[in-house]
NUTORDO-274719 format. One record per residue: x, y, z of N, C-alpha, C in turn; residue in one letter. Coordinates in steps of 0.001 Angstrom, whole numbers, plus 500000, padded with zeros to 6 digits. Example, Ala and Ser with C-alpha at 12.3 -4.5 7.8 and 13.67 -1.06 7.14 Angstrom:
SITE      n_u      n_v      n_w     ca_u     ca_v     ca_w      c_u      c_v      c_w   resn
SITE   513190   494310   507800   512300   495500   507800   513200   496700   507800      A
SITE   512850   497750   507080   513670   498940   507140   512900   500030   507870      S
END
This chain:
SITE      n_u      n_v      n_w     ca_u     ca_v     ca_w      c_u      c_v      c_w   resn
SITE   904635   397426   919459   904718   397055   918075   904273   395614   917879      X
SITE   904670   394754   918844   904296   393352   918704   902802   393162   918870      X
SITE   902156   393947   919718   900709   393791   919877   899983   394250   918605      X
SITE   900534   395238   917926   899946   395719   916685   900032   394635   915614      X
SITE   901155   393974   915502   901334   392893   914534   900418   391730   914896      X
SITE   900296   391471   916187   899431   390377   916653   897993   390631   916217      X
SITE   897477   391830   916469   896085   392128   916123   895875   392163   914610      X
SITE   896845   392605   913888   896760   392587   912427   896674   391151   911921      X
SITE   897525   390295   912451   897516   388878   912057   896216   388201   912454      X
SITE   895724   388510   913656   894476   387897   914119   893312   388339   913222      X
SITE   893270   389615   912864   892187   390127   912010   892209   389489   910634      X
SITE   893419   389394   910075   893543   388750   908757   893161   387283   908832      X
SITE   893527   386621   909904   893186   385209   910073   891687   385003   910157      X
SITE   890997   385882   910870   889537   385761   910991   888872   385962   909633      X
SITE   889340   386936   908895   888754   387213   907578   888977   386043   906630      X
SITE   890204   385541   906580   890520   384419   905689   889727   383180   906085      X
SITE   889639   382921   907371   888895   381747   907848   887420   381851   907483      X
SITE   886823   383011   907665   885397   383155   907344   885162   383010   905835      X
SITE   886082   383514   905019   885950   383342   903577   886048   381877   903179      X
SITE   887020   381163   903746   887181   379750   903420   885977   378933   903885      X
SITE   885469   379221   905061   884289   378505   905545   883073   378787   904664      X
SITE   882953   380002   904237   881826   380352   903367   881896   379666   902013      X
SITE   883101   379469   901512   883253   378839   900209   883145   377321   900268      X
SITE   883580   376734   901376   883628   375277   901440   882400   374650   902076      X
SITE   881732   375318   902943   880571   374689   903589   879333   374928   902744      X
SITE   878455   373946   902750   877207   374106   902004   876081   374294   903005      X
SITE   875355   375321   902794   874196   375590   903625   872995   375071   902858      X
SITE   872404   373980   903318   871333   373329   902581   870133   374258   902390      X
SITE   869857   375071   903360   868707   375956   903251   868960   377147   902349      X
SITE   870178   377506   902115   870480   378705   901359   870967   378436   899945      X
SITE   871474   377238   899701   872036   376938   898382   870915   376752   897373      X
SITE   871009   377397   896217   869983   377192   895199   870108   375792   894617      X
SITE   868970   375190   894322   868998   373855   893746   868364   373909   892367      X
SITE   868886   373124   891470   868366   373081   890113   867232   372074   890065      X
SITE   866165   372439   889358   865031   371536   889214   864597   371585   887758      X
SITE   864295   370438   887222   863895   370381   885820   862395   370659   885701      X
SITE   861952   370895   884480   860530   371139   884245   859699   369921   884614      X
SITE   860230   368720   884323   859516   367496   884664   859352   367356   886179      X
SITE   860433   367625   886917   860360   367542   888375   859380   368568   888930      X
SITE   859399   369758   888373   858485   370795   888820   857043   370387   888537      X
SITE   856811   369795   887365   855470   369316   887020   854986   368252   887977      X
SITE   855868   367305   888331   855500   366241   889271   855194   366822   890652      X
SITE   856020   367763   891092   855767   368390   892391   854431   369132   892401      X
SITE   854116   369798   891300   852852   370525   891212   851677   369557   891246      X
SITE   851765   368457   890493   850680   367473   890468   850477   366825   891827      X
SITE   851583   366566   892542   851467   365990   893877   850683   366897   894817      X
SITE   850765   368175   894576   850083   369140   895437   848747   369605   894857      X
SITE   848320   368996   893732   847020   369320   893154   847012   370499   892208      X
SITE   848164   370881   891677   848255   371999   890759   848640   371505   889376      X
SITE   848411   372351   888380   848822   372044   887017   849633   373227   886504      X
SITE   850725   372928   885847   851550   373984   885260   851022   374310   883870      X
SITE   850946   375594   883571   850539   376035   882241   851493   377135   881789      X
SITE   851578   377323   880490   852441   378376   879947   851800   379739   880199      X
SITE   852576   380790   880018   852049   382146   880183   850896   382405   879220      X
SITE   851064   381960   877975   850027   382175   876965   848740   381438   877340      X
SITE   848866   380187   877812   847682   379430   878227   847019   380075   879439      X
SITE   847815   380577   880364   847269   381257   881544   846489   382496   881130      X
SITE   847061   383278   880218   846373   384470   879747   845061   384118   879064      X
SITE   845072   383040   878280   843852   382611   877598   842811   382143   878615      X
SITE   843239   381398   879632   842314   380888   880649   841722   382001   881508      X
SITE   842494   383023   881777   842020   384106   882632   841382   385240   881843      X
SITE   841304   385088   880524   840683   386124   879707   841650   387196   879259      X
SITE   842876   387102   879697   843877   388056   879244   844476   387518   877963      X
SITE   844937   388402   877117   845632   387953   875920   846589   389040   875484      X
SITE   847543   388629   874684   848516   389588   874192   847850   390489   873164      X
SITE   848162   391765   873241   847603   392698   872279   848403   392632   870987      X
SITE   847675   392552   869931   848317   392580   868619   848321   394015   868121      X
SITE   849008   394251   867036   849031   395593   866462   847622   396034   866091      X
SITE   846814   395096   865587   845450   395426   865198   844643   395865   866419      X
SITE   844799   395150   867545   844101   395526   868774   844514   396918   869228      X
SITE   845802   397219   869136   846281   398530   869559   845725   399630   868677      X
SITE   845598   399357   867375   845016   400355   866479   843542   400560   866807      X
SITE   842834   399452   867128   841428   399567   867456   841231   400269   868793      X
SITE   842170   400091   869723   842086   400742   871022   842432   402221   870938      X
SITE   843124   402602   869889   843528   404003   869763   842279   404868   869623      X
SITE   842227   405938   870374   841029   406776   870310   840895   407448   868947      X
SITE   839723   407365   868404   839457   408017   867119   838917   409400   867424      X
SITE   839573   410414   866916   839116   411770   867205   837720   411999   866609      X
SITE   836883   412817   867249   835527   413033   866742   835507   413757   865394      X
SITE   836418   414686   865193   836485   415427   863938   837944   415649   863567      X
SITE   838247   415419   862304   839593   415656   861800   839476   416619   860629      X
SITE   840316   417636   860657   840381   418573   859546   841599   418199   858711      X
SITE   841354   417903   857456   842407   417431   856572   842593   418440   855435      X
SITE   843808   418956   855330   844130   419844   854220   844910   419053   853183      X
SITE   844395   419043   851972   845039   418337   850871   845602   419385   849909      X
SITE   846929   419548   849871   847516   420516   848947   847573   419965   847518      X
SITE   847806   420848   846570   847965   420403   845172   849158   419457   845088      X
SITE   849014   418432   844274   850102   417487   844079   850111   416347   845092      X
SITE   849233   416393   846070   849138   415325   847064   848557   414090   846401      X
SITE   849010   412913   846802   848518   411673   846223   847588   410967   847206      X
SITE   846836   410007   846692   845961   409223   847551   846774   408425   848574      X
SITE   847954   407977   848191   848793   407238   849124   849182   408121   850306      X
SITE   849495   409380   850019   849846   410309   851095   848632   410601   851977      X
SITE   847455   410722   851364   846220   410920   852136   845981   409704   853030      X
SITE   846156   408511   852476   845953   407281   853257   846924   407222   854429      X
SITE   848168   407635   854221   849151   407657   855312   848729   408625   856418      X
SITE   848253   409803   856030   847810   410801   857017   846612   410267   857799      X
SITE   845645   409665   857106   844452   409145   857781   844778   407953   858673      X
SITE   845789   407190   858313   846227   406081   859164   846857   406618   860441      X
SITE   847699   407621   860315   848337   408214   861491   847319   408893   862410      X
SITE   846226   409403   861825   845183   410071   862608   844163   409069   863154      X
SITE   844381   407780   862907   843513   406697   863377   842099   406782   862794      X
SITE   841999   407311   861576   840717   407348   860881   840512   406032   860145      X
SITE   841573   405522   859539   841535   404200   858903   842614   403339   859546      X
SITE   842390   402013   859531   843329   401098   860181   844641   400984   859424      X
SITE   844554   400855   858107   845743   400693   857280   845509   401423   855968      X
SITE   846571   401603   855250   846510   402308   853967   845553   401601   853004      X
SITE   845580   400269   852971   844753   399507   852035   843262   399669   852307      X
SITE   842886   399985   853547   841478   400171   853881   840891   401326   853076      X
SITE   841688   402318   852763   841238   403440   851938   841452   403155   850453      X
SITE   842548   402517   850117   842906   402346   848708   841970   401381   847976      X
SITE   841497   400342   848649   840643   399353   847989   839300   399960   847562      X
SITE   838559   400638   848452   837306   401261   847999   837549   402350   846944      X
SITE   838679   403030   847038   839029   404062   846065   839102   403455   844663      X
SITE   839757   402312   844553   839869   401633   843248   838503   401153   842772      X
SITE   837711   400580   843703   836387   400074   843328   835481   401195   842831      X
SITE   835621   402387   843415   834794   403522   843012   835348   404217   841774      X
SITE   836557   403846   841344   837168   404437   840158   837564   405894   840353      X
SITE   837999   406236   841540   838319   407630   841852   839814   407867   842049      X
SITE   840664   407011   841517   842103   407132   841753   842678   408464   841279      X
SITE   842124   409030   840245   842678   410256   839672   841836   411490   840010      X
SITE   840974   411393   840982   840072   412497   841276   840295   413130   842640      X
SITE   841455   413111   843158   841737   413757   844439   841718   415265   844247      X
SITE   840884   415942   845020   840743   417387   844901   841441   418083   846061      X
SITE   842291   419067   845791   842925   419808   846883   841888   420640   847632      X
SITE   842169   420875   848905   841272   421697   849709   841299   421265   851168      X
SITE   840426   421914   851953   840291   421616   853376   839022   420802   853569      X
SITE   839150   419676   854227   838026   418768   854410   837809   418497   855892      X
SITE   836536   418275   856249   836172   417887   857607   835745   416435   857553      X
SITE   836419   415603   858343   836086   414184   858397   835570   413886   859796      X
SITE   834338   413424   859860   833693   413113   861142   834013   411680   861549      X
SITE   833888   411400   862827   834209   410073   863354   833326   408984   862744      X
SITE   832095   409314   862392   831186   408307   861852   831286   408112   860357      X
SITE   832136   408856   859687   832252   408745   858232   832843   407401   857838      X
SITE   832215   406762   856863   832758   405510   856347   833888   405828   855373      X
SITE   834624   404807   854992   835720   405000   854043   835163   405494   852706      X
SITE   834013   404970   852303   833392   405409   851055   833004   406886   851137      X
SITE   832487   407328   852313   832147   408746   852500   833391   409622   852360      X
SITE   834500   409156   852934   835747   409924   852867   836217   410044   851418      X
SITE   836186   408925   850693   836593   408946   849285   835690   409886   848502      X
SITE   834396   409824   848778   833435   410696   848093   833738   412170   848367      X
SITE   834000   412521   849621   834301   413909   849979   835547   414420   849263      X
SITE   836583   413593   849260   837869   414037   848722   837938   414010   847199      X
SITE   836962   413388   846555   837040   413257   845091   835805   413757   844375      X
SITE   835000   414573   845020   833779   415068   844374   834130   415833   843102      X
SITE   833544   415417   842008   833812   416152   840768   833169   417525   840806      X
SITE   833869   418492   840240   833328   419822   840112   833493   420694   841343      X
SITE   834133   420232   842363   834329   421057   843564   835763   421494   843670      X
END
C-alpha cells in the first residue's frame, strides 16, 4: 500500500513540476514576440525589401479585386435566350428577367433606351428569341413591334 501511495505522489509531483516549469520558464525560441508595423518596415528595408498593402500588391502584380460589374461581365452570356412575355407583364419585369439571364448588365441598361425610343407602353406578349449579339435597341424593337 505504501509503494502505491509513493508512486502516486511521485507521479503527481512530476506532473505539477512540469506544469510549473512550463509556465514560469521562457523559451526564447518558442515565445511569440510582438513587433510593430514600423519595426517590421525597418527590418524589411534592412534586408532590401519593401512592405506593401494587399491592394498595392494586387495592383503591382496585375491582380485586382473583382467588382460586381466585373463579375457580371465575366458571367457567360447564353448564345440564345427564349423569352416568354405573358399578358400584363411590365418592362420592369422584362428588365429583371434579362438581367438575371445576363443579357443586360442592369435594369437601367434596358429602361433608358426604352424611354428614348418612346416604347414604354408597347410591350407585346408572346415568345421571343434573343440572340447573344442583339443590342438593347434590337431587344426593345423585338418586344415592342407595333402590329405584331
